[in-house]
C-alpha positions as CSV (number, residue, x, y, z in Angstrom):
1,M,0.0,0.0,0.0
2,L,1.4,3.4,-0.9
3,I,-0.1,6.7,0.3
4,H,0.5,9.6,-2.1
5,H,0.5,13.3,-1.3
6,N,-2.8,13.7,-3.0
7,L,-4.0,10.2,-2.1
8,S,-3.3,8.9,-5.6
9,T,-0.5,6.7,-6.7
10,Y,1.5,6.3,-9.9
11,C,0.0,3.6,-12.1
12,Q,2.0,1.4,-14.5
13,K,-0.9,-0.6,-15.8
14,N,-4.5,-1.7,-15.0
15,T,-5.4,1.5,-13.3
16,K,-8.7,1.6,-11.4
17,R,-10.0,4.8,-9.8
18,Y,-11.8,4.7,-6.5
19,F,-13.3,7.5,-4.5
20,L,-13.4,8.1,-0.8
21,R,-15.6,10.7,0.9
22,G,-14.0,12.3,4.0
23,D,-15.5,14.4,6.7
24,T,-15.6,17.4,4.4
25,G,-17.8,15.5,2.0
26,R,-15.3,16.0,-0.9
27,A,-14.6,13.0,-3.0
28,V,-10.9,12.2,-3.3
29,A,-9.6,10.0,-6.2
30,I,-7.3,7.1,-5.4
31,D,-5.4,5.3,-8.1
32,I,-4.2,1.7,-7.7
33,A,-0.6,1.1,-8.9
34,V,0.2,-2.5,-10.0
35,V,3.9,-3.3,-9.6
36,P,4.9,-6.2,-11.9
37,F,5.9,-9.3,-10.0
38,P,9.5,-10.4,-10.8
39,D,9.9,-13.4,-13.1
40,V,11.9,-16.0,-11.2
41,G,10.6,-19.1,-12.8
42,L,7.4,-19.5,-10.7
43,P,4.2,-20.8,-12.3
44,P,1.7,-18.2,-13.3
45,G,-0.3,-16.8,-10.4
46,V,2.1,-18.0,-7.7
47,E,2.8,-14.7,-6.0
48,S,2.1,-15.5,-2.3
49,D,3.2,-18.1,0.3
50,T,-0.2,-19.7,0.3
51,A,0.1,-20.6,-3.5
52,V,3.5,-22.4,-3.3
53,T,3.5,-26.2,-3.5
54,S,7.1,-27.0,-2.7
55,E,10.2,-25.8,-0.9
56,E,11.8,-25.0,-4.2
57,E,8.9,-22.6,-5.1
58,R,9.1,-21.1,-1.6
59,G,12.8,-20.3,-2.2
60,K,12.0,-18.7,-5.6
61,L,9.1,-16.7,-4.0
62,F,11.6,-15.3,-1.5
63,Q,13.9,-14.3,-4.3
64,A,11.0,-12.5,-6.1
65,I,10.1,-10.6,-2.9
66,Q,13.6,-9.3,-2.6
67,R,13.7,-8.3,-6.3
68,L,10.5,-6.3,-5.8
69,S,12.8,-3.6,-4.4
70,E,13.8,-2.4,-7.9
71,P,10.4,-1.7,-9.4
72,F,9.3,-0.3,-6.0
73,D,12.2,2.1,-6.0
74,R,11.2,3.3,-9.5
75,F,7.7,3.8,-8.2
76,M,9.0,5.9,-5.3
77,A,11.0,8.1,-7.6
78,E,8.1,8.7,-10.0
79,G,5.1,8.6,-7.6
80,R,6.6,10.7,-4.8
81,P,4.4,9.3,-2.0
82,D,4.2,10.9,1.4
83,A,4.4,7.6,3.3
84,V,4.8,3.8,2.8
85,V,2.8,1.0,4.5
86,A,4.6,-2.2,3.7
87,D,4.4,-5.9,4.7
88,G,6.9,-6.9,7.4
89,L,8.5,-9.3,5.0
90,L,9.5,-6.5,2.7
91,T,12.5,-5.5,4.9
92,W,14.1,-3.6,2.1
93,S,11.2,-1.1,2.0
94,V,12.6,0.7,5.1
95,D,15.8,1.6,3.2
96,A,13.8,2.6,0.1
97,A,11.5,4.9,2.2
98,A,14.4,6.5,4.0
99,E,16.2,7.1,0.7
100,H,13.2,9.0,-0.6
101,G,12.7,10.8,2.7
102,V,9.3,9.4,3.6
103,P,8.2,7.5,6.8
104,R,7.6,3.7,6.6
105,L,5.0,1.9,8.6
106,V,5.1,-1.9,8.8
107,F,1.8,-3.8,8.4
108,F,1.2,-7.1,10.3
109,G,-1.6,-9.2,8.9
110,T,-1.6,-11.2,12.1
111,S,-2.8,-10.0,15.5
112,V,-1.1,-8.0,18.3
113,F,-0.9,-11.2,20.3
114,A,1.0,-12.9,17.5
115,R,3.4,-9.9,17.3
116,S,4.0,-10.2,21.0
117,C,4.8,-13.9,20.6
118,T,7.3,-13.1,17.8
119,D,8.9,-10.4,20.1
120,S,9.2,-12.9,22.9
121,M,10.8,-15.5,20.6
122,L,13.3,-13.0,19.4
123,R,14.3,-12.1,23.0
124,N,14.2,-15.5,24.7
125,N,14.0,-18.5,22.4
126,P,16.4,-18.6,19.4
127,K,15.2,-21.9,17.9
128,R,15.8,-22.8,14.2
129,P,18.8,-20.4,13.6
130,G,17.9,-19.8,10.0
131,H,14.4,-18.6,10.7
132,W,15.5,-16.7,13.8
133,G,18.0,-14.8,11.8
134,F,15.4,-13.7,9.3
135,F,13.0,-12.6,12.1
136,Q,15.9,-10.6,13.6
137,T,16.3,-8.9,10.2
138,M,12.6,-8.1,10.1
139,N,12.6,-6.8,13.6
140,A,15.6,-4.5,12.9
141,A,13.7,-3.0,10.0
142,D,10.6,-2.6,12.1
143,Q,12.6,-0.8,14.8
144,R,13.6,1.8,12.1
145,S,10.0,2.3,11.0
146,Y,7.7,5.1,11.9
147,G,5.1,2.7,13.4
148,E,3.3,-0.6,13.2
149,V,-0.2,-1.3,11.9
150,F,-2.0,-4.4,13.1
151,N,-4.9,-6.4,11.7
152,S,-6.8,-6.3,15.0
153,F,-9.4,-4.6,17.1
154,H,-10.3,-4.5,20.8
155,E,-13.1,-7.0,20.8
156,L,-10.9,-9.6,19.1
157,E,-8.2,-9.6,21.7
158,P,-9.1,-7.3,24.6
159,D,-6.4,-8.8,26.9
160,T,-3.6,-7.9,24.5
161,L,-4.4,-4.4,23.2
162,S,-3.3,-1.2,24.9
163,R,-4.9,-1.4,28.5
164,F,-3.3,0.4,31.5
165,S,-2.9,-1.2,34.9
166,P,-4.1,0.6,38.0
167,A,-0.4,1.5,38.8
168,E,0.0,3.1,35.4
169,M,-3.3,5.0,35.7
170,R,-2.2,6.3,39.0
171,E,1.1,7.6,37.5
172,L,-0.8,9.3,34.7
173,A,-3.1,11.0,37.2
174,R,-0.2,12.1,39.3
175,G,1.5,13.6,36.2
176,L,-1.6,15.6,35.3
177,D,-2.0,16.8,38.9
178,L,1.7,17.9,39.1
179,S,1.6,19.6,35.7
180,G,-0.5,22.4,37.1
181,K,-2.3,22.6,33.7
182,N,-6.0,22.4,32.8
183,F,-6.7,19.1,31.1
184,V,-9.2,16.8,29.4
185,W,-8.5,13.2,30.1
186,V,-10.2,10.5,28.0
187,I,-10.1,7.1,29.7
188,K,-10.9,3.8,27.9
189,G,-10.7,0.3,29.2
190,V,-10.9,1.2,32.9
191,A,-14.4,1.4,34.5
192,D,-15.5,4.3,36.5
193,I,-16.2,2.0,39.4
194,D,-12.5,1.0,39.5
195,A,-11.4,4.6,40.1
196,P,-10.6,4.0,43.8
197,K,-7.9,1.5,42.8
198,W,-5.8,4.0,40.9
199,M,-7.0,7.5,41.7
200,P,-4.5,9.4,43.9
201,K,-5.7,11.2,47.0
202,G,-7.3,14.6,46.1
203,F,-7.5,13.9,42.4
204,A,-11.3,13.4,42.5
205,S,-11.7,17.1,43.4
206,L,-9.8,18.1,40.3
207,I,-12.3,16.3,38.0
208,S,-15.5,17.0,39.9
209,P,-18.4,18.6,38.0
210,C,-17.7,22.0,39.7
211,S,-14.0,22.0,39.0
212,E,-12.5,24.3,36.4
213,Y,-9.2,22.5,36.4
214,G,-9.8,19.0,34.9
215,L,-12.3,17.0,33.0
216,T,-12.4,13.3,32.7
217,V,-14.3,11.6,29.9
218,W,-15.1,7.9,30.2
219,G,-15.2,6.0,27.0
220,W,-15.7,7.8,23.6
221,A,-14.9,11.5,23.1
222,P,-15.2,13.8,20.1
223,Q,-11.4,13.9,19.5
224,M,-11.4,16.1,16.4
225,L,-13.7,18.6,18.1
226,I,-11.5,18.8,21.1
227,L,-8.2,19.1,19.1
228,N,-9.7,21.9,16.9
229,H,-10.5,24.0,20.0
230,P,-8.2,27.0,20.3
231,A,-7.7,26.3,24.0
232,V,-5.8,23.1,23.4
233,D,-2.0,23.6,23.7
234,G,-0.9,20.0,23.8
235,F,-2.1,16.5,23.0
236,V,-0.7,13.2,24.4
237,T,-2.0,9.8,23.0
238,H,-1.1,6.2,23.4
239,C,-1.5,4.5,20.0
240,G,-4.7,6.4,19.4
C-alpha cells in the first residue's frame, strides 16, 4: 500500500479509480498502482506463500520478494508518496523509504498477540537459527520504521491491546496533577467504578463537575472537536 501526497499513486498498468468521501464531503480519487511481479521461474499466479507447492517454489518466491525492491524504487521516484505502508516481509522497504525521505509503517496481517509472541521469541527462544536470523532482520527493519499497523481490534483480543494497569493509571493521574495545567483526560478500558484502585488522593476534586481544572471523559470522546478547539495547547496519546 502506498499513500500519495494527493491520495493517488502512480500507475504502471491496470489503473482503477476509486473514490473516498471524507469528513468534508469532498470525494478524493485514489489510483491503484500495480507493480509487476518479478519473473523468477514460478508458475503463473504463484505470488504468495499460500500458493507455493514445494520448498523450491518457496525459495523462488523469497527471491522474487527481494527483487521487488527495484520496481518499488522506481515507483517511489516517480510517484513521490508521502508515506509507505509495507508488509513486514519487505524488509528492504525501510531503506527505500528512507532514501526518498518518507516514513515507513510496517503492516502485520496477524494480531497483536502474534506480534508479541514473535517479540518474545526474538528475546528468549532462538530456535531454528535460519528462521531466527530472518526474524531478527525483520525486527531490525521494524525498529527503524515510523510505526506498526495491526490487523486487529479491541473486541478480538481485549487482553492484548493497549490497557493500562491501575499503577500506570495512578502515575498518569499524578502527572496531570503535578503539571498544574488544565486538562481533558479521555479514559478507555478502565471502568469508573475501578477509580478508587488508581485515583490518587485529592484527584477526584480536580475532576469534579464543579472543577474548572480538569475534565475526565469515560469511553468515547469527540477527538477532532477537542483538538480543533483554540484552548488546546498539547495532546498526548497512546497509540490512538
